[in-house]
N, C-alpha and C positions, 0 to 999 in steps of 0.2 A: 505490500499501501504505500502511494506516497504521497504527499504533501506539496498541497494548491497552492500556493502564496496568489497572494494578491498584489497589484499596481499600488505604488500608491507616496509620496512624496516624503521623501528625509530631508530636513532643514537644520543649519544647526546655526550658532550664533558665531562669526568672525569675530575676529579678533583688530582691533584699529592699532597695530604696535610701531607707530609707524606720527609720532607728535608733530614733528613735521612735513605732513601730506594729513592733515582731520578726515579726509576724507578715504584714502586707503585701508579699504582692509582684509586679510591675509582667509585661509579659506583652511579650519580646519578640516581635518582628517574626523570622521565619529568618536574614534576612538577618543583623543583627543579633543573635543569641542569641549569648551564650557556650560553649552548648553544644548541638546541635542531634543529633533521632535518628529513624530511623526506622522499625518495623514493622510488621511484614504481622498480629501479632496485638497486642491491645491490653496479655494479660499478657505480654508481651514487653517492656514497657515499663517492668514492676519489675523486671525484668534491667538496662537502664541503667538506672532508679534506685539501684539500688547500688551497678553503678561509678561514678556520677557521686557517693554520699556517699562513697568513697573518695577522689576528688577532690579534688571542691570541698565537703566538708562533710558533717557531721553532719546539719544541720536541713538542707533546700531544698526546694523549690517550681521543677517543672516544667506545662507548659499542654501540652495534646494536644489537636488532631485531626483525622480523617482527610481525607483525600488523595483524589486518585488520585495519585500522582508513583512512580516508581522506582527511581530516584536521588535520595538528597540534595543532592549539590551544584549539578544542574541544577530547580532549581524550576521551577516554570511562574512569572513574573510575577505572574499574574494571582493568585496563591494566593498570593505574599507582601504581595500591595495590599490583599486583602478579610483576614489577619490582621491586617493596619495598620490598617483600617476598623474589623474586629470582636473580634479577638481570637481564645483559641485558646476556646473551651466548657466542657473538665475539669480544669480543676485537682488537682495528686498532692502535696500536702502530708506530706514526710516527717516522720515521729519517733524525740525519744529511741526506743532501746532495739528498732528494727528496723518500727517501724507507720509505715503509709500513709492516710492521708486520704483522700478520692479526691472529689472536689465536682465533681456535669455539671449547668452550668448551662444546656446545652439547647433547657429547654424556659422559659426567662426573656427576656426578652422584650432587658434594656436589664442591666449588669452598671456599678453606679458602681462612679468608683476602680479604674478599670484602663488602665494605659497598654500600649502595646505601644514604648515611644522605649529605643533601652537603645545605649550609642555602643564597644561590649565584641566583641572576637577573634570566630573561631567556631570550634570544635574541634569536627568530625564522626564522629559513634556508629552504628553500625547494629548491629540488633539483629535474631536472623534465625533458626529454628529448626534 
């Protein structure tokens, strides 16, 4: 008997590690992210962003990708490895006033200046309908 996975959106909280460039945010792999969310629908990621804003501050960046996963605590090693190599293709930046800018890099072959390295812990967040 094989287990069926459902396509979901996995989102990782970005790390703004360059004070000289406030809009720069690293793309941490799921096993290194400060916060992580698994959502059934892209729209649910905005609910998670709202919660993260209350926890981590008004202006933040998150990275997201569609994955086949059912549990944020048991992500496949291949998924983490692929994220470390390629990064996530969708960037969500919160702005003052509650706005969110979404940048979709799925059709861009190379995204210079993105690193998947952080050294922080991993609070888990899950969004469901």
